[in-house]
C-alpha positions in Angstrom: 0.0 0.0 0.0 1.4 3.4 -0.9 2.1 6.0 1.8 0.9 9.5 2.3 3.6 12.0 3.4 2.7 15.0 5.5 5.2 17.9 6.0 4.3 20.2 9.0 5.2 23.8 8.7 4.0 25.3 12.0 4.6 29.0 11.3 2.0 31.8 10.7 2.1 35.6 10.2 -0.7 35.9 12.8 -2.7 33.5 15.0 -6.3 33.3 13.8 -8.8 33.8 16.7 -10.5 30.4 16.1 -7.2 28.4 15.7 -6.3 25.8 18.3 -3.4 24.3 16.3 0.2 24.1 17.6 1.4 26.9 15.4 3.3 30.1 16.2 4.5 33.5 14.9 8.3 33.5 14.9 11.1 35.3 13.2 11.7 34.2 9.5 15.3 33.7 10.5 14.2 30.4 12.0 12.6 29.1 8.8 15.7 27.8 7.1 17.1 25.8 10.1 13.6 24.3 10.5 13.6 23.3 6.8 17.0 21.7 7.2 15.7 19.8 10.2 12.8 18.4 8.3 15.1 17.3 5.5 17.3 15.6 8.1 14.3 13.7 9.5 13.1 12.6 6.1 16.6 11.3 5.3 16.7 9.4 8.6 13.4 7.7 7.8 14.9 5.6 5.0 14.9 2.5 7.2 11.1 2.3 6.8 9.9 -0.7 4.8 7.3 1.0 2.6 8.9 3.4 0.3 6.3 4.3 -2.4 4.2 7.4 -1.8 1.4 8.8 -3.9 0.6 11.9 -1.9 2.7 14.6 -0.3 1.0 17.4 1.7 2.7 20.5 3.1 0.4 21.8 5.8 0.5 24.1 8.8 0.6 26.8 9.7 1.3 28.6 6.5 3.9 26.6 4.4 3.8 29.3 1.7 5.7 31.6 4.1 8.9 29.5 3.5 11.1 30.7 0.6 10.6 28.5 -2.5 14.2 27.3 -2.3 13.5 25.9 1.2 10.3 24.2 0.0 12.2 22.7 -3.0 14.9 21.4 -0.7 12.3 19.5 1.3 10.7 18.1 -1.8 14.1 17.0 -3.1 14.6 15.2 0.2 11.3 13.4 -0.3 12.3 12.4 -3.8 15.6 11.0 -2.5 13.9 8.9 0.2 10.6 7.8 -1.4 9.3 6.8 -4.8 6.8 9.6 -5.5 6.2 9.4 -9.3 2.8 10.7 -10.2 2.1 11.8 -6.6 -0.3 14.5 -5.7 1.9 17.2 -4.0 -0.1 19.9 -2.2 1.0 23.2 -0.7 -1.2 25.1 1.7 -1.0 28.8 1.0 -2.6 32.0 2.4 -3.9 34.3 -0.3 -1.8 37.3 0.7 1.4 35.2 0.4 1.0 34.4 -3.3 3.0 36.2 -6.0 3.7 35.2 -9.6 7.4 34.5 -9.0 6.7 32.4 -6.0 3.9 30.5 -7.6 6.0 29.7 -10.7 8.8 28.4 -8.3 6.3 26.2 -6.5 5.2 24.6 -9.8 8.8 24.1 -10.9 9.7 22.5 -7.5 7.0 19.9 -8.1 3.9 21.1 -6.4 0.8 20.3 -8.5 -1.9 21.3 -6.1 -2.5 24.3 -3.9 -4.9 24.5 -1.0 -5.9 28.2 -0.7 -7.1 29.3 2.7 -10.0 31.6 1.9 -12.3 31.1 5.0 -14.6 33.9 3.9 -15.2 36.5 1.2 -16.5 39.0 3.7 -13.8 41.5 4.8 -15.4 42.2 8.2 -15.5 38.5 8.9 -11.9 38.0 7.9 -10.8 41.0 10.0 -12.7 39.7 13.1 -11.1 36.3 12.6 -7.6 37.8 12.6 -6.9 36.9 9.0 -4.3 38.9 7.1 -5.9 38.7 3.7 -9.1 40.3 2.3 -11.6 39.3 -0.4 -9.5 40.9 -3.2 -6.4 38.9 -2.2 -8.3 35.6 -2.7 -9.2 36.5 -6.3 -5.7 37.7 -7.0 -4.1 34.6 -5.5 -6.4 32.3 -7.6 -5.7 34.3 -10.7 -1.9 34.0 -10.2 -2.1 30.3 -9.6 -4.1 29.7 -12.8 -1.8 32.0 -14.8 1.3 30.1 -13.9 -0.2 26.7 -14.6 -1.9 25.3 -11.5 -4.9 23.3 -12.6 -5.8 21.7 -9.2 -6.8 24.2 -6.6 -8.6 23.6 -3.3 -10.3 26.4 -1.3 -12.1 26.4 2.0 -14.8 28.3 3.8 -15.8 28.3 7.5 -19.5 28.3 8.4 -20.0 30.1 11.7 -17.4 32.9 11.8 -18.1 35.8 14.0 -20.2 38.5 12.2 -21.4 35.9 9.7 -25.0 36.2 8.5 -27.2 34.3 6.1 -26.6 36.9 3.4 -22.8 37.1 3.9 -22.6 33.3 3.9 -24.5 33.1 0.6 -22.3 35.8 -0.8 -19.1 33.8 0.1 -20.5 30.7 -1.5 -21.4 32.7 -4.7 -17.9 34.2 -4.9 -16.3 30.8 -4.3 -18.2 29.3 -7.2 -17.1 32.2 -9.4 -13.6 31.0 -9.0 -14.7 27.3 -9.3 -11.7 25.5 -7.7 -11.4 21.8 -8.3 -11.8 21.0 -4.6 -13.8 22.7 -1.8 -13.7 22.2 1.9 -16.4 23.7 4.2 -15.9 23.5 7.9 -18.4 24.3 10.6 -16.9 26.4 13.4 -16.4 24.6 16.6 -16.1 26.5 19.9 -12.9 25.2 21.4 -11.3 26.4 24.6 -7.9 25.9 23.0 -8.6 29.0 20.8 -8.8 32.6 21.8 -12.3 32.9 20.3 -13.4 29.8 22.0 -12.2 30.8 25.4 -13.9 34.2 25.0 -17.1 32.7 23.8 -17.3 30.2 26.6 -16.6 32.9 29.2 -19.4 35.1 27.7 -17.1 37.8 26.6 -17.2 40.1 23.6 -13.6 40.2 22.4 -13.0 39.0 18.8 -16.7 39.6 18.2 -17.4 36.4 20.2 -20.9 37.6 21.0 -21.7 37.6 17.3 -21.0 34.0 16.5 -24.0 32.5 14.7 -26.2 30.0 16.5 -25.7 26.3 15.9 -29.0 26.2 14.0 -27.8 29.0 11.7 -24.5 27.3 11.1 -26.3 24.1 10.2 -28.5 26.1 7.8 -25.4 27.6 6.2 -23.9 24.2 5.7 -27.0 22.6 4.3 -27.4 25.5 1.8 -23.9 25.0 0.6 -24.5 21.3 0.2 -27.4 22.1 -2.2 -25.5 24.8 -4.1 -22.3 22.8 -4.6 -24.3 19.8 -5.8 -26.1 22.0 -8.3 -22.7 23.3 -9.5 -21.4 19.8 -10.3 -19.4 19.1 -7.2 -19.3 15.6 -5.6 -19.9 15.6 -1.9 -17.6 12.8 -0.8 -16.8 13.5 2.8 -18.7 15.5 5.5 -16.6 18.6 4.9 -15.3 18.1 1.4 -16.5 18.4 -2.2 -14.6 17.9 -5.5 -15.2 18.1 -9.2 -15.0 14.6 -10.8 -11.5 13.1 -10.4 -10.3 15.8 -8.0 -10.8 14.3 -4.6 -8.0 14.9 -2.1 -5.8 11.8 -2.4 -4.0 12.7 0.8 -6.9 13.2 3.1 -8.6 10.0 1.8 -5.7 8.2 3.4 -6.7 9.5 6.9 -10.4 8.4 6.5 -9.5 5.0 5.0 -6.9 4.3 7.7 -4.1 4.0 5.2 -0.5 4.5 6.3 1.1 7.9 6.3 4.3 9.4 7.7 4.5 12.9 9.1 7.6 15.0 9.3 8.2 18.2 11.2 7.2 19.6 14.6 3.8 18.2 15.7 3.4 16.0 12.7 1.5 12.7 13.2 2.1 9.3 11.6 0.3 6.0 11.3 1.6 2.7 10.1 -1.5 0.5 10.5 -0.4 -0.8 13.9 0.6 2.3 15.9 0.2 6.1 15.8 2.9 8.6 17.0 3.6 12.3 16.9 6.6 14.5 17.0 7.3 17.1 19.6 5.2 20.2 19.0 7.7 22.9 19.9 9.5 23.8 16.7 12.7 25.0 18.5 12.9 21.7 20.4 12.3 19.8 17.2 15.2 21.5 15.4 17.4 21.0 18.4 16.6 17.3 18.5 17.3 16.8 14.8 20.6 18.7 15.1 21.6 16.4 18.1 20.5 13.3 16.3 17.7 12.6 18.9 14.4 11.2 17.7 11.6 13.8 17.9 8.9 11.2 18.3 6.6 11.1 21.3 3.1 10.0 22.1 3.7 6.6 20.6 0.5 4.6 20.9 -0.3 1.1 19.8 -3.7 0.8 18.1 -5.6 -2.0 19.8 -8.2 -4.0 17.9 -10.9 -2.2 19.9 -9.6 1.2 18.9 -9.1 0.1 15.3 -12.7 -1.0 15.2 -13.9 2.4 16.5 -11.7 4.2 14.0 -13.2 2.2 11.1 -16.6 3.6 12.1 -16.0 7.2 13.0 -13.5 7.8 10.2 -15.2 5.6 7.6 -18.7 7.1 8.2 -17.3 10.6 7.5 -17.2 9.5 3.9 -20.5 9.7 2.1 -19.9 6.3 0.5 -20.0 4.9 4.0 -18.4 1.6 5.2 -18.7 -2.0 4.3 -20.2 -3.9 7.3 -19.3 -7.2 5.9 -15.7 -6.2 5.8 -15.9 -4.9 9.4 -17.4 -8.2 10.6 -14.8 -10.2 8.7 -11.9 -8.2 10.0 -13.0 -7.7 13.6 -15.7 -10.3 14.4 -13.4 -13.0 15.7 -11.6 -10.8 18.2 -14.3 -8.2 18.9 -17.4 -10.4 18.6 -19.3 -8.9 21.5 -18.4 -5.3 20.5 -19.5 -6.0 16.9 -22.8 -7.4 18.1 -23.3 -4.3 20.3 -22.6 -2.1 17.3 -25.2 -4.0 15.3 -27.8 -3.3 17.9 -26.9 0.4 18.1 -27.0 0.7 14.3 -30.5 -0.7 14.3 -31.6 2.0 16.8 -29.9 4.8 14.8 -31.5 3.6 11.6 -34.9 3.7 13.2 -34.3 7.3 14.1 -33.3 8.1 10.5 -29.7 8.9 11.4 -28.1 6.0 9.5 -28.9 4.2 6.3 -28.1 0.7 5.3 -28.0 -0.4 1.6 -27.0 -4.0 1.3 -23.8 -4.2 3.5 -23.1 -0.5 3.0 -23.7 1.7 6.1 -23.7 5.5 5.8 -24.9 8.6 7.6 -28.2 9.8 6.4 -27.5 12.6 3.9 -29.9 15.0 5.7 -28.2 14.4 9.1 -24.6 15.3 8.4 -24.8 18.3 10.6 -25.3 16.1 13.7 -22.6 13.6 12.7 -20.7 14.0 16.0 -23.8 13.2 18.0 -24.4 10.1 15.9 -20.8 9.0 16.5 -21.2 9.4 20.2 -24.4 7.4 20.2 -22.9 4.7 18.1 -19.6 4.3 19.8 -20.3 5.5 23.3 
């Protein structure tokens, strides 16, 4: 089975109010030593048995902040350590970081897909979220990418940003469809105490426009409206938060949902080999120091038990609109998890009676009109 490769670049120009990721705003002088450390980790991974990869994803953070020469150095290290012919190679980029010369250099380095972080086409919403770019930057960035030759662009929106209204949401979807990227992600805002906006909202405060976050019902309406409009525009809804034009599904993200192996490199990057999961240290300075000293950056190594694997099959597999094959589940886990599988069968029957799950032959999937309550369904199914 081919690998997915994830490269973590945990640097940003600013910290978005809703962000709970382990990213930081640091001096650009630290970018090059970090890129060198990532290259060193990739080179040291050559003892792994599986060497073929069909997806490489540079995420963060804001990978487009790195100079093209640093990004190319990392890609070259990947090519030296893995077989990546015909791989999907994605770079996450913020709109305001895109310029023609840089975009041309990305393409020349081997990137063939760009994930453009739009979030919204409303300037007040972007400002309240702490984003650096504005609506005009999104269009300019997309135009530059097209002009230099990128024919696979992904863009995202967030339903539920502070100040968002029904009309501003519909406007953002309209503007997104004007650009018509090959891939679209739509995320529903989650209030998380790990973010500044989340802490403020949970405390009942008003900073970051926390008092003007749309209600859960409004967010669900925004999402459902987008589902209808994207379907009418020819996009395939293949995962709860993801749509694609035919043939343009995210090869890399599918690996996560299908529990296929992937290796992560960089501070805070996660890996999975089918048997265990592990993560690197989150602090980028510690990560660089470890790599310079020849010390493994890995921590949080956890064996995936059959029980955990079975639960992952359900909550990851059911995120895909194609659903999961129950016959495969029972064949793979029935012998060692007989009682648990029987219990899940009973729970599935109850959730089907509530119209939350659908079963067609052996194929189990979330009911298409209940995607906005997927987390509640997963809790009921796996609790």
